N, C-alpha and C positions, 0 to 999 in steps of 0.2 A: 504494500500500500504506500509506503514511504517513497518507493521508486517512482510510482505513478505521480505522486505529488511533486516529486523532484523534477520529473519531465515536464509537468504542467507549468511549474514555476520557471523552468528554463525557457520554455516556449513563450510564456507570457513576457518574460524579461527581454528576450530577443525581439519579439514582435513589438514591444513597447519602444525599444531603441530604434528599430527600423521606422516605426511610425513617427517618432520624434525627429529623426534625421530627414525623412521625407517631408514632414510638415515644415521644418525650418527651411528646407530648400524651396518648397512651393511658395511659402510666404515671402522669401527673399526675391524670387522671380516675379511674384505678383506685385510687390512694391516697386521693383525696378520697372515693370511695364506701366504701372500707374504713374511713376515719375516721368517716363518717356511720353505718356499720353498728355500729361500736364504741360510738359515742355513743347510738345507738338501743337497743342491748343494755344498756348501762349504765343508761340512763333507765328501761327496762322493769324491770330488777332493783331499782333504787331505788324504783320505784312498788310493786313487790311487797313490799319491806321496809317501806315506809310503810303499806301495807295490813295487814301483820303487826303493826306497832306500834299501829295503830288497834284491831285485834282484842285485843291485850294490854291496852290502855287500857280497853276495855269489860269486861274480866274483873272488875275491881274489887279484885283481890288485889294490894296495893301491893308486897309483897315479891317476888312472881313478876314483876310489872311492872317493878320496878327491876332485877332480875337479868337478865331476858331483854331488857329495853329497852336496857340497856347493851351487851349483846352485839349486838343488832340495829344500834345506832348504830356500834359498832366495825366490823361487817361492811360497813355503808354507807360508812364512811370508807375501808376497804380497797378496796371496789369503785371509789370515786371516784379513789383513788390509782392503781389498776391501769389504769383508763380513761385517765387523764392520761399514764401511762407508755407505754401502747400507742400512743396518739395521737402522742406525741413521737417514738417510734421509727419510726412510719409516716412522719412528716414528714421525719425524717432519711433514711429510705430513699428518699423522693421526691426529696430534694435530690441524693442519690447517683446515682439513675437519671437525673436531669436533667443532671448533670455528664457522665455516661457518654455520653448521647445527644448532648450538645453537642460533646463531644470527637469522637465518631464523625462528626458533621456537618462539623466543621472539617477532619478528615482527608480529606474528599472534595473539598476545595478544590485539592489537589495534582493529582488526575486532571483536574479542570476546567481548571486552568491549563495543564497539559501538552497536553491536547487542543486547547485554544484556540490555543496556541502552534504546534502542528503544523498546524492548519488555516490559520493566517496565515503559514506557512512561516518561522517564527522571528522574524517582525516584532514580535510581541507582546513577546517578551523584550527585544528591542533598544529598543523604545519605553519599556518600564518602566525600563531601565537608563540611558537618556539623559535 
């Protein structure tokens, strides 16, 4: 009976570590793709604003160009700041997820140790202690 429990603990420990590693990798990739999407969206918005500025410059009315150009530049700055803030928050979330999955993986060392100790009839613990 103890051998069955040992095998179950070993399987649970190994499966837990595999799930933790896979979860950490998937969350890392997901956050990287989210950062790329935010960058792409921000770049597209900035290109649209640049196109708007070119249109304003071609109008020839310096007063309208100055008023609207200043607003377009302000919006462009806000978009850049928002893009940086979102990317920083995503990177912080990625770090948090990585820590959670590492912690989950480390907690699986206990069932691995207990399972290995049960399979070796307690010899593993005595070897580690001596």
